[in-house]
mmCIF file of the N, C-alpha and C atoms, coordinates in Angstrom:
data_MODEL
# 
_entry.id   MODEL 
# 
loop_
_atom_site.group_PDB 
_atom_site.id 
_atom_site.type_symbol 
_atom_site.label_atom_id 
_atom_site.label_alt_id 
_atom_site.label_comp_id 
_atom_site.label_asym_id 
_atom_site.label_entity_id 
_atom_site.label_seq_id 
_atom_site.pdbx_PDB_ins_code 
_atom_site.Cartn_x 
_atom_site.Cartn_y 
_atom_site.Cartn_z 
_atom_site.occupancy 
_atom_site.B_iso_or_equiv 
_atom_site.pdbx_formal_charge 
_atom_site.auth_seq_id 
_atom_site.auth_comp_id 
_atom_site.auth_asym_id 
_atom_site.auth_atom_id 
_atom_site.pdbx_PDB_model_num 
ATOM 1   N N  . MET A 1 1  ? 3.724   7.758  -14.533 1.00 0.00 ? 1  MET A N  1 
ATOM 2   C CA . MET A 1 1  ? 3.604   8.892  -14.843 1.00 0.00 ? 1  MET A CA 1 
ATOM 3   C C  . MET A 1 1  ? 2.863   8.604  -16.790 1.00 0.00 ? 1  MET A C  1 
ATOM 4   N N  . GLN A 1 2  ? 3.704   8.081  -16.993 1.00 0.00 ? 2  GLN A N  1 
ATOM 5   C CA . GLN A 1 2  ? 3.718   7.651  -18.247 1.00 0.00 ? 2  GLN A CA 1 
ATOM 6   C C  . GLN A 1 2  ? 2.528   6.594  -18.501 1.00 0.00 ? 2  GLN A C  1 
ATOM 7   N N  . ALA A 1 3  ? 2.530   5.438  -17.943 1.00 0.00 ? 3  ALA A N  1 
ATOM 8   C CA . ALA A 1 3  ? 1.611   4.580  -17.939 1.00 0.00 ? 3  ALA A CA 1 
ATOM 9   C C  . ALA A 1 3  ? 0.105   4.910  -17.809 1.00 0.00 ? 3  ALA A C  1 
ATOM 10  N N  . VAL A 1 4  ? 0.044   6.271  -17.233 1.00 0.00 ? 4  VAL A N  1 
ATOM 11  C CA . VAL A 1 4  ? -1.278  6.521  -16.990 1.00 0.00 ? 4  VAL A CA 1 
ATOM 12  C C  . VAL A 1 4  ? -1.776  8.008  -17.790 1.00 0.00 ? 4  VAL A C  1 
ATOM 13  N N  . GLY A 1 5  ? -0.624  8.699  -17.924 1.00 0.00 ? 5  GLY A N  1 
ATOM 14  C CA . GLY A 1 5  ? -0.714  9.757  -19.198 1.00 0.00 ? 5  GLY A CA 1 
ATOM 15  C C  . GLY A 1 5  ? -0.878  10.934 -18.156 1.00 0.00 ? 5  GLY A C  1 
ATOM 16  N N  . ASP A 1 6  ? -1.953  12.064 -18.514 1.00 0.00 ? 6  ASP A N  1 
ATOM 17  C CA . ASP A 1 6  ? -2.336  13.117 -18.408 1.00 0.00 ? 6  ASP A CA 1 
ATOM 18  C C  . ASP A 1 6  ? -2.984  12.585 -16.673 1.00 0.00 ? 6  ASP A C  1 
ATOM 19  N N  . LEU A 1 7  ? -2.910  13.639 -15.733 1.00 0.00 ? 7  LEU A N  1 
ATOM 20  C CA . LEU A 1 7  ? -3.976  13.669 -14.408 1.00 0.00 ? 7  LEU A CA 1 
ATOM 21  C C  . LEU A 1 7  ? -4.974  13.835 -14.702 1.00 0.00 ? 7  LEU A C  1 
ATOM 22  N N  . ASP A 1 8  ? -6.001  13.926 -15.802 1.00 0.00 ? 8  ASP A N  1 
ATOM 23  C CA . ASP A 1 8  ? -7.294  14.141 -16.090 1.00 0.00 ? 8  ASP A CA 1 
ATOM 24  C C  . ASP A 1 8  ? -7.822  13.017 -16.334 1.00 0.00 ? 8  ASP A C  1 
ATOM 25  N N  . ARG A 1 9  ? -6.907  11.968 -16.149 1.00 0.00 ? 9  ARG A N  1 
ATOM 26  C CA . ARG A 1 9  ? -7.187  10.400 -16.359 1.00 0.00 ? 9  ARG A CA 1 
ATOM 27  C C  . ARG A 1 9  ? -7.574  9.526  -15.439 1.00 0.00 ? 9  ARG A C  1 
ATOM 28  N N  . VAL A 1 10 ? -6.855  10.255 -14.346 1.00 0.00 ? 10 VAL A N  1 
ATOM 29  C CA . VAL A 1 10 ? -6.892  9.464  -12.908 1.00 0.00 ? 10 VAL A CA 1 
ATOM 30  C C  . VAL A 1 10 ? -7.851  10.073 -11.803 1.00 0.00 ? 10 VAL A C  1 
ATOM 31  N N  . ARG A 1 11 ? -8.386  8.794  -11.501 1.00 0.00 ? 11 ARG A N  1 
ATOM 32  C CA . ARG A 1 11 ? -9.677  8.945  -10.164 1.00 0.00 ? 11 ARG A CA 1 
ATOM 33  C C  . ARG A 1 11 ? -9.569  7.977  -9.264  1.00 0.00 ? 11 ARG A C  1 
ATOM 34  N N  . ILE A 1 12 ? -9.272  8.350  -8.157  1.00 0.00 ? 12 ILE A N  1 
ATOM 35  C CA . ILE A 1 12 ? -9.749  7.872  -7.071  1.00 0.00 ? 12 ILE A CA 1 
ATOM 36  C C  . ILE A 1 12 ? -10.707 7.359  -6.444  1.00 0.00 ? 12 ILE A C  1 
ATOM 37  N N  . VAL A 1 13 ? -10.420 5.589  -6.122  1.00 0.00 ? 13 VAL A N  1 
ATOM 38  C CA . VAL A 1 13 ? -11.765 5.322  -5.874  1.00 0.00 ? 13 VAL A CA 1 
ATOM 39  C C  . VAL A 1 13 ? -11.948 4.507  -4.124  1.00 0.00 ? 13 VAL A C  1 
ATOM 40  N N  . GLN A 1 14 ? -10.887 4.635  -3.758  1.00 0.00 ? 14 GLN A N  1 
ATOM 41  C CA . GLN A 1 14 ? -11.117 4.675  -2.558  1.00 0.00 ? 14 GLN A CA 1 
ATOM 42  C C  . GLN A 1 14 ? -9.818  4.583  -1.592  1.00 0.00 ? 14 GLN A C  1 
ATOM 43  N N  . MET A 1 15 ? -9.905  5.328  -0.386  1.00 0.00 ? 15 MET A N  1 
ATOM 44  C CA . MET A 1 15 ? -8.561  5.674  0.423   1.00 0.00 ? 15 MET A CA 1 
ATOM 45  C C  . MET A 1 15 ? -8.576  5.442  1.459   1.00 0.00 ? 15 MET A C  1 
ATOM 46  N N  . LEU A 1 16 ? -8.000  4.401  2.312   1.00 0.00 ? 16 LEU A N  1 
ATOM 47  C CA . LEU A 1 16 ? -7.889  3.925  3.890   1.00 0.00 ? 16 LEU A CA 1 
ATOM 48  C C  . LEU A 1 16 ? -6.632  4.622  4.346   1.00 0.00 ? 16 LEU A C  1 
ATOM 49  N N  . VAL A 1 17 ? -6.876  5.451  5.392   1.00 0.00 ? 17 VAL A N  1 
ATOM 50  C CA . VAL A 1 17 ? -5.673  6.213  5.832   1.00 0.00 ? 17 VAL A CA 1 
ATOM 51  C C  . VAL A 1 17 ? -5.669  5.397  7.445   1.00 0.00 ? 17 VAL A C  1 
ATOM 52  N N  . PHE A 1 18 ? -4.681  4.740  7.872   1.00 0.00 ? 18 PHE A N  1 
ATOM 53  C CA . PHE A 1 18 ? -3.975  4.513  9.170   1.00 0.00 ? 18 PHE A CA 1 
ATOM 54  C C  . PHE A 1 18 ? -3.323  5.726  9.792   1.00 0.00 ? 18 PHE A C  1 
ATOM 55  N N  . VAL A 1 19 ? -3.976  6.116  10.708  1.00 0.00 ? 19 VAL A N  1 
ATOM 56  C CA . VAL A 1 19 ? -3.141  7.003  11.732  1.00 0.00 ? 19 VAL A CA 1 
ATOM 57  C C  . VAL A 1 19 ? -2.602  6.916  13.220  1.00 0.00 ? 19 VAL A C  1 
ATOM 58  N N  . ALA A 1 20 ? -1.291  6.837  13.537  1.00 0.00 ? 20 ALA A N  1 
ATOM 59  C CA . ALA A 1 20 ? -1.200  6.393  14.604  1.00 0.00 ? 20 ALA A CA 1 
ATOM 60  C C  . ALA A 1 20 ? -1.157  7.204  16.046  1.00 0.00 ? 20 ALA A C  1 
ATOM 61  N N  . SER A 1 21 ? -1.803  6.654  16.863  1.00 0.00 ? 21 SER A N  1 
ATOM 62  C CA . SER A 1 21 ? -2.633  7.566  17.783  1.00 0.00 ? 21 SER A CA 1 
ATOM 63  C C  . SER A 1 21 ? -3.185  6.884  19.198  1.00 0.00 ? 21 SER A C  1 
ATOM 64  N N  . THR A 1 22 ? -3.465  7.604  20.210  1.00 0.00 ? 22 THR A N  1 
ATOM 65  C CA . THR A 1 22 ? -3.760  6.855  21.334  1.00 0.00 ? 22 THR A CA 1 
ATOM 66  C C  . THR A 1 22 ? -4.881  6.271  21.204  1.00 0.00 ? 22 THR A C  1 
ATOM 67  N N  . PRO A 1 23 ? -5.214  5.379  21.932  1.00 0.00 ? 23 PRO A N  1 
ATOM 68  C CA . PRO A 1 23 ? -6.640  5.304  21.919  1.00 0.00 ? 23 PRO A CA 1 
ATOM 69  C C  . PRO A 1 23 ? -7.766  6.322  22.065  1.00 0.00 ? 23 PRO A C  1 
ATOM 70  N N  . GLU A 1 24 ? -7.432  7.143  22.816  1.00 0.00 ? 24 GLU A N  1 
ATOM 71  C CA . GLU A 1 24 ? -8.663  8.671  22.901  1.00 0.00 ? 24 GLU A CA 1 
ATOM 72  C C  . GLU A 1 24 ? -8.468  9.436  22.244  1.00 0.00 ? 24 GLU A C  1 
ATOM 73  N N  . LEU A 1 25 ? -7.655  9.378  21.577  1.00 0.00 ? 25 LEU A N  1 
ATOM 74  C CA . LEU A 1 25 ? -7.805  10.422 19.932  1.00 0.00 ? 25 LEU A CA 1 
ATOM 75  C C  . LEU A 1 25 ? -9.233  10.167 19.306  1.00 0.00 ? 25 LEU A C  1 
ATOM 76  N N  . GLY A 1 26 ? -9.673  9.310  18.958  1.00 0.00 ? 26 GLY A N  1 
ATOM 77  C CA . GLY A 1 26 ? -10.877 9.554  18.062  1.00 0.00 ? 26 GLY A CA 1 
ATOM 78  C C  . GLY A 1 26 ? -11.290 9.738  16.932  1.00 0.00 ? 26 GLY A C  1 
ATOM 79  N N  . GLU A 1 27 ? -10.738 10.887 16.927  1.00 0.00 ? 27 GLU A N  1 
ATOM 80  C CA . GLU A 1 27 ? -11.010 12.182 15.023  1.00 0.00 ? 27 GLU A CA 1 
ATOM 81  C C  . GLU A 1 27 ? -9.944  11.615 14.269  1.00 0.00 ? 27 GLU A C  1 
ATOM 82  N N  . GLN A 1 28 ? -9.590  10.674 14.389  1.00 0.00 ? 28 GLN A N  1 
ATOM 83  C CA . GLN A 1 28 ? -8.842  10.089 13.117  1.00 0.00 ? 28 GLN A CA 1 
ATOM 84  C C  . GLN A 1 28 ? -9.411  10.751 11.349  1.00 0.00 ? 28 GLN A C  1 
ATOM 85  N N  . SER A 1 29 ? -10.207 10.535 11.625  1.00 0.00 ? 29 SER A N  1 
ATOM 86  C CA . SER A 1 29 ? -11.539 10.984 10.359  1.00 0.00 ? 29 SER A CA 1 
ATOM 87  C C  . SER A 1 29 ? -10.755 12.416 9.973   1.00 0.00 ? 29 SER A C  1 
ATOM 88  N N  . ARG A 1 30 ? -10.597 13.342 10.761  1.00 0.00 ? 30 ARG A N  1 
ATOM 89  C CA . ARG A 1 30 ? -10.227 14.717 10.485  1.00 0.00 ? 30 ARG A CA 1 
ATOM 90  C C  . ARG A 1 30 ? -8.619  14.576 10.738  1.00 0.00 ? 30 ARG A C  1 
ATOM 91  N N  . VAL A 1 31 ? -8.118  13.691 10.483  1.00 0.00 ? 31 VAL A N  1 
ATOM 92  C CA . VAL A 1 31 ? -6.321  14.482 10.409  1.00 0.00 ? 31 VAL A CA 1 
ATOM 93  C C  . VAL A 1 31 ? -6.402  13.248 8.789   1.00 0.00 ? 31 VAL A C  1 
ATOM 94  N N  . ALA A 1 32 ? -7.492  12.513 8.190   1.00 0.00 ? 32 ALA A N  1 
ATOM 95  C CA . ALA A 1 32 ? -7.701  11.996 7.130   1.00 0.00 ? 32 ALA A CA 1 
ATOM 96  C C  . ALA A 1 32 ? -8.172  13.306 5.972   1.00 0.00 ? 32 ALA A C  1 
ATOM 97  N N  . ASP A 1 33 ? -8.989  14.216 6.561   1.00 0.00 ? 33 ASP A N  1 
ATOM 98  C CA . ASP A 1 33 ? -9.615  15.293 5.832   1.00 0.00 ? 33 ASP A CA 1 
ATOM 99  C C  . ASP A 1 33 ? -8.849  16.095 5.047   1.00 0.00 ? 33 ASP A C  1 
ATOM 100 N N  . ALA A 1 34 ? -7.563  16.466 5.105   1.00 0.00 ? 34 ALA A N  1 
ATOM 101 C CA . ALA A 1 34 ? -6.694  16.682 4.550   1.00 0.00 ? 34 ALA A CA 1 
ATOM 102 C C  . ALA A 1 34 ? -6.212  16.567 3.278   1.00 0.00 ? 34 ALA A C  1 
ATOM 103 N N  . ALA A 1 35 ? -6.023  15.046 3.062   1.00 0.00 ? 35 ALA A N  1 
ATOM 104 C CA . ALA A 1 35 ? -5.785  14.277 1.903   1.00 0.00 ? 35 ALA A CA 1 
ATOM 105 C C  . ALA A 1 35 ? -6.996  14.208 1.507   1.00 0.00 ? 35 ALA A C  1 
ATOM 106 N N  . SER A 1 36 ? -7.550  14.170 1.846   1.00 0.00 ? 36 SER A N  1 
ATOM 107 C CA . SER A 1 36 ? -9.043  13.906 0.616   1.00 0.00 ? 36 SER A CA 1 
ATOM 108 C C  . SER A 1 36 ? -9.197  15.609 0.588   1.00 0.00 ? 36 SER A C  1 
ATOM 109 N N  . GLU A 1 37 ? -9.200  16.301 0.729   1.00 0.00 ? 37 GLU A N  1 
ATOM 110 C CA . GLU A 1 37 ? -9.691  17.679 0.269   1.00 0.00 ? 37 GLU A CA 1 
ATOM 111 C C  . GLU A 1 37 ? -8.432  17.909 -0.900  1.00 0.00 ? 37 GLU A C  1 
ATOM 112 N N  . LEU A 1 38 ? -7.561  17.545 -0.751  1.00 0.00 ? 38 LEU A N  1 
ATOM 113 C CA . LEU A 1 38 ? -6.156  17.582 -1.615  1.00 0.00 ? 38 LEU A CA 1 
ATOM 114 C C  . LEU A 1 38 ? -6.478  17.303 -2.777  1.00 0.00 ? 38 LEU A C  1 
ATOM 115 N N  . LEU A 1 39 ? -6.779  15.814 -2.458  1.00 0.00 ? 39 LEU A N  1 
ATOM 116 C CA . LEU A 1 39 ? -7.394  15.163 -3.735  1.00 0.00 ? 39 LEU A CA 1 
ATOM 117 C C  . LEU A 1 39 ? -8.146  15.488 -4.423  1.00 0.00 ? 39 LEU A C  1 
ATOM 118 N N  . VAL A 1 40 ? -9.130  16.653 -4.114  1.00 0.00 ? 40 VAL A N  1 
ATOM 119 C CA . VAL A 1 40 ? -10.519 16.605 -4.701  1.00 0.00 ? 40 VAL A CA 1 
ATOM 120 C C  . VAL A 1 40 ? -9.861  18.456 -5.235  1.00 0.00 ? 40 VAL A C  1 
ATOM 121 N N  . GLU A 1 41 ? -9.067  19.251 -4.673  1.00 0.00 ? 41 GLU A N  1 
ATOM 122 C CA . GLU A 1 41 ? -8.647  20.426 -5.273  1.00 0.00 ? 41 GLU A CA 1 
ATOM 123 C C  . GLU A 1 41 ? -7.832  19.950 -6.397  1.00 0.00 ? 41 GLU A C  1 
ATOM 124 N N  . VAL A 1 42 ? -7.092  18.798 -6.444  1.00 0.00 ? 42 VAL A N  1 
ATOM 125 C CA . VAL A 1 42 ? -6.234  18.367 -7.718  1.00 0.00 ? 42 VAL A CA 1 
ATOM 126 C C  . VAL A 1 42 ? -6.618  18.142 -8.815  1.00 0.00 ? 42 VAL A C  1 
ATOM 127 N N  . LEU A 1 43 ? -7.147  17.090 -8.107  1.00 0.00 ? 43 LEU A N  1 
ATOM 128 C CA . LEU A 1 43 ? -8.484  16.264 -9.268  1.00 0.00 ? 43 LEU A CA 1 
ATOM 129 C C  . LEU A 1 43 ? -9.600  16.707 -9.690  1.00 0.00 ? 43 LEU A C  1 
ATOM 130 N N  . GLY A 1 44 ? -10.313 17.530 -8.993  1.00 0.00 ? 44 GLY A N  1 
ATOM 131 C CA . GLY A 1 44 ? -11.666 18.029 -8.944  1.00 0.00 ? 44 GLY A CA 1 
ATOM 132 C C  . GLY A 1 44 ? -12.483 16.755 -8.780  1.00 0.00 ? 44 GLY A C  1 
ATOM 133 N N  . GLU A 1 45 ? -14.134 16.342 -9.278  1.00 0.00 ? 45 GLU A N  1 
ATOM 134 C CA . GLU A 1 45 ? -14.410 15.611 -9.117  1.00 0.00 ? 45 GLU A CA 1 
ATOM 135 C C  . GLU A 1 45 ? -13.885 13.903 -9.328  1.00 0.00 ? 45 GLU A C  1 
ATOM 136 N N  . ASN A 1 46 ? -12.823 13.985 -9.893  1.00 0.00 ? 46 ASN A N  1 
ATOM 137 C CA . ASN A 1 46 ? -11.898 12.769 -9.996  1.00 0.00 ? 46 ASN A CA 1 
ATOM 138 C C  . ASN A 1 46 ? -11.554 11.995 -8.830  1.00 0.00 ? 46 ASN A C  1 
ATOM 139 N N  . GLY A 1 47 ? -11.237 13.420 -7.626  1.00 0.00 ? 47 GLY A N  1 
ATOM 140 C CA . GLY A 1 47 ? -10.581 13.311 -6.613  1.00 0.00 ? 47 GLY A CA 1 
ATOM 141 C C  . GLY A 1 47 ? -11.688 12.401 -5.329  1.00 0.00 ? 47 GLY A C  1 
ATOM 142 N N  . ARG A 1 48 ? -12.948 12.497 -5.861  1.00 0.00 ? 48 ARG A N  1 
ATOM 143 C CA . ARG A 1 48 ? -13.912 12.273 -4.648  1.00 0.00 ? 48 ARG A CA 1 
ATOM 144 C C  . ARG A 1 48 ? -14.022 10.686 -4.374  1.00 0.00 ? 48 ARG A C  1 
ATOM 145 N N  . HIS A 1 49 ? -14.014 10.338 -3.796  1.00 0.00 ? 49 HIS A N  1 
ATOM 146 C CA . HIS A 1 49 ? -13.423 9.190  -3.392  1.00 0.00 ? 49 HIS A CA 1 
ATOM 147 C C  . HIS A 1 49 ? -14.355 8.517  -1.835  1.00 0.00 ? 49 HIS A C  1 
ATOM 148 N N  . ALA A 1 50 ? -14.523 7.186  -1.489  1.00 0.00 ? 50 ALA A N  1 
ATOM 149 C CA . ALA A 1 50 ? -14.523 6.774  -0.405  1.00 0.00 ? 50 ALA A CA 1 
ATOM 150 C C  . ALA A 1 50 ? -13.788 6.537  0.600   1.00 0.00 ? 50 ALA A C  1 
ATOM 151 N N  . ARG A 1 51 ? -13.734 6.529  1.793   1.00 0.00 ? 51 ARG A N  1 
ATOM 152 C CA . ARG A 1 51 ? -12.379 6.758  2.757   1.00 0.00 ? 51 ARG A CA 1 
ATOM 153 C C  . ARG A 1 51 ? -12.502 6.142  3.916   1.00 0.00 ? 51 ARG A C  1 
ATOM 154 N N  . THR A 1 52 ? -11.769 5.609  4.246   1.00 0.00 ? 52 THR A N  1 
ATOM 155 C CA . THR A 1 52 ? -12.317 5.159  5.625   1.00 0.00 ? 52 THR A CA 1 
ATOM 156 C C  . THR A 1 52 ? -10.592 5.064  6.672   1.00 0.00 ? 52 THR A C  1 
ATOM 157 N N  . ALA A 1 53 ? -10.562 5.932  7.805   1.00 0.00 ? 53 ALA A N  1 
ATOM 158 C CA . ALA A 1 53 ? -9.635  6.432  8.929   1.00 0.00 ? 53 ALA A CA 1 
ATOM 159 C C  . ALA A 1 53 ? -9.490  5.625  9.818   1.00 0.00 ? 53 ALA A C  1 
ATOM 160 N N  . ILE A 1 54 ? -8.416  5.030  10.137  1.00 0.00 ? 54 ILE A N  1 
ATOM 161 C CA . ILE A 1 54 ? -8.020  3.901  11.200  1.00 0.00 ? 54 ILE A CA 1 
ATOM 162 C C  . ILE A 1 54 ? -6.668  4.276  12.021  1.00 0.00 ? 54 ILE A C  1 
ATOM 163 N N  . GLY A 1 55 ? -7.794  4.337  13.747  1.00 0.00 ? 55 GLY A N  1 
ATOM 164 C CA . GLY A 1 55 ? -6.667  4.461  14.248  1.00 0.00 ? 55 GLY A CA 1 
ATOM 165 C C  . GLY A 1 55 ? -5.501  3.325  14.974  1.00 0.00 ? 55 GLY A C  1 
ATOM 166 N N  . VAL A 1 56 ? -4.261  3.125  14.618  1.00 0.00 ? 56 VAL A N  1 
ATOM 167 C CA . VAL A 1 56 ? -3.202  2.096  14.948  1.00 0.00 ? 56 VAL A CA 1 
ATOM 168 C C  . VAL A 1 56 ? -2.215  2.942  15.772  1.00 0.00 ? 56 VAL A C  1 
ATOM 169 N N  . ALA A 1 57 ? -2.156  1.769  16.774  1.00 0.00 ? 57 ALA A N  1 
ATOM 170 C CA . ALA A 1 57 ? -0.682  2.021  17.874  1.00 0.00 ? 57 ALA A CA 1 
ATOM 171 C C  . ALA A 1 57 ? 0.307   2.252  17.271  1.00 0.00 ? 57 ALA A C  1 
ATOM 172 N N  . GLY A 1 58 ? 0.729   1.764  16.022  1.00 0.00 ? 58 GLY A N  1 
ATOM 173 C CA . GLY A 1 58 ? 2.113   2.567  15.197  1.00 0.00 ? 58 GLY A CA 1 
ATOM 174 C C  . GLY A 1 58 ? 2.278   2.117  13.947  1.00 0.00 ? 58 GLY A C  1 
ATOM 175 N N  . LEU A 1 59 ? 2.996   2.605  13.479  1.00 0.00 ? 59 LEU A N  1 
ATOM 176 C CA . LEU A 1 59 ? 3.048   2.044  11.758  1.00 0.00 ? 59 LEU A CA 1 
ATOM 177 C C  . LEU A 1 59 ? 4.783   1.930  11.321  1.00 0.00 ? 59 LEU A C  1 
ATOM 178 N N  . PRO A 1 60 ? 4.527   1.461  10.536  1.00 0.00 ? 60 PRO A N  1 
ATOM 179 C CA . PRO A 1 60 ? 6.630   1.277  9.540   1.00 0.00 ? 60 PRO A CA 1 
ATOM 180 C C  . PRO A 1 60 ? 7.248   2.405  9.893   1.00 0.00 ? 60 PRO A C  1 
ATOM 181 N N  . ARG A 1 61 ? 8.464   2.415  10.422  1.00 0.00 ? 61 ARG A N  1 
ATOM 182 C CA . ARG A 1 61 ? 9.040   3.630  10.920  1.00 0.00 ? 61 ARG A CA 1 
ATOM 183 C C  . ARG A 1 61 ? 8.881   5.013  11.517  1.00 0.00 ? 61 ARG A C  1 
ATOM 184 N N  . ASN A 1 62 ? 7.860   4.285  12.462  1.00 0.00 ? 62 ASN A N  1 
ATOM 185 C CA . ASN A 1 62 ? 7.316   5.286  13.023  1.00 0.00 ? 62 ASN A CA 1 
ATOM 186 C C  . ASN A 1 62 ? 6.547   6.661  12.024  1.00 0.00 ? 62 ASN A C  1 
ATOM 187 N N  . SER A 1 63 ? 6.012   6.684  11.167  1.00 0.00 ? 63 SER A N  1 
ATOM 188 C CA . SER A 1 63 ? 5.306   7.290  10.706  1.00 0.00 ? 63 SER A CA 1 
ATOM 189 C C  . SER A 1 63 ? 4.223   7.704  11.480  1.00 0.00 ? 63 SER A C  1 
ATOM 190 N N  . PRO A 1 64 ? 3.581   8.871  11.027  1.00 0.00 ? 64 PRO A N  1 
ATOM 191 C CA . PRO A 1 64 ? 2.415   9.489  11.728  1.00 0.00 ? 64 PRO A CA 1 
ATOM 192 C C  . PRO A 1 64 ? 1.097   8.928  11.123  1.00 0.00 ? 64 PRO A C  1 
ATOM 193 N N  . VAL A 1 65 ? 1.373   8.686  9.687   1.00 0.00 ? 65 VAL A N  1 
ATOM 194 C CA . VAL A 1 65 ? 0.126   8.493  8.736   1.00 0.00 ? 65 VAL A CA 1 
ATOM 195 C C  . VAL A 1 65 ? 0.551   7.538  7.632   1.00 0.00 ? 65 VAL A C  1 
ATOM 196 N N  . GLU A 1 66 ? -0.439  6.621  7.551   1.00 0.00 ? 66 GLU A N  1 
ATOM 197 C CA . GLU A 1 66 ? -0.344  5.651  5.701   1.00 0.00 ? 66 GLU A CA 1 
ATOM 198 C C  . GLU A 1 66 ? -1.018  6.088  5.420   1.00 0.00 ? 66 GLU A C  1 
ATOM 199 N N  . ILE A 1 67 ? -1.133  6.126  3.954   1.00 0.00 ? 67 ILE A N  1 
ATOM 200 C CA . ILE A 1 67 ? -2.406  6.281  3.207   1.00 0.00 ? 67 ILE A CA 1 
ATOM 201 C C  . ILE A 1 67 ? -2.045  4.980  1.956   1.00 0.00 ? 67 ILE A C  1 
ATOM 202 N N  . GLN A 1 68 ? -3.486  4.390  1.994   1.00 0.00 ? 68 GLN A N  1 
ATOM 203 C CA . GLN A 1 68 ? -3.814  3.409  0.785   1.00 0.00 ? 68 GLN A CA 1 
ATOM 204 C C  . GLN A 1 68 ? -4.405  3.925  -0.517  1.00 0.00 ? 68 GLN A C  1 
ATOM 205 N N  . MET A 1 69 ? -4.309  3.949  -1.285  1.00 0.00 ? 69 MET A N  1 
ATOM 206 C CA . MET A 1 69 ? -5.483  4.481  -2.317  1.00 0.00 ? 69 MET A CA 1 
ATOM 207 C C  . MET A 1 69 ? -5.412  3.094  -2.991  1.00 0.00 ? 69 MET A C  1 
ATOM 208 N N  . VAL A 1 70 ? -6.892  3.218  -3.985  1.00 0.00 ? 70 VAL A N  1 
ATOM 209 C CA . VAL A 1 70 ? -6.995  2.587  -4.802  1.00 0.00 ? 70 VAL A CA 1 
ATOM 210 C C  . VAL A 1 70 ? -7.625  3.743  -6.698  1.00 0.00 ? 70 VAL A C  1 
ATOM 211 N N  . CYS A 1 71 ? -6.865  3.476  -7.238  1.00 0.00 ? 71 CYS A N  1 
ATOM 212 C CA . CYS A 1 71 ? -7.024  4.506  -8.580  1.00 0.00 ? 71 CYS A CA 1 
ATOM 213 C C  . CYS A 1 71 ? -7.288  3.900  -9.601  1.00 0.00 ? 71 CYS A C  1 
ATOM 214 N N  . THR A 1 72 ? -7.996  4.312  -10.739 1.00 0.00 ? 72 THR A N  1 
ATOM 215 C CA . THR A 1 72 ? -8.484  4.030  -11.567 1.00 0.00 ? 72 THR A CA 1 
ATOM 216 C C  . THR A 1 72 ? -7.814  5.024  -12.755 1.00 0.00 ? 72 THR A C  1 
ATOM 217 N N  . ALA A 1 73 ? -7.493  4.390  -14.019 1.00 0.00 ? 73 ALA A N  1 
ATOM 218 C CA . ALA A 1 73 ? -7.171  5.459  -15.229 1.00 0.00 ? 73 ALA A CA 1 
ATOM 219 C C  . ALA A 1 73 ? -8.757  5.305  -16.313 1.00 0.00 ? 73 ALA A C  1 
ATOM 220 N N  . ALA A 1 74 ? -9.027  6.264  -16.516 1.00 0.00 ? 74 ALA A N  1 
ATOM 221 C CA . ALA A 1 74 ? -9.767  6.486  -17.530 1.00 0.00 ? 74 ALA A CA 1 
ATOM 222 C C  . ALA A 1 74 ? -9.525  6.614  -19.056 1.00 0.00 ? 74 ALA A C  1 
# 
């Protein structure tokens, strides 16, 4: 946090969400909605971002979700 300073300076540009799921699920974007909503709640307009949600057969350490974000600091 020292490198960025205040959270007011953080802007989320893009979020990529991997969801461990079966091929039948088809609602990976709904799983990612909670993370997107939290970012907007915490950061306001700076939390709005482009997003991709992808279903995968498995993730490291049997995690149900993995998130990758691209952020900037003003």
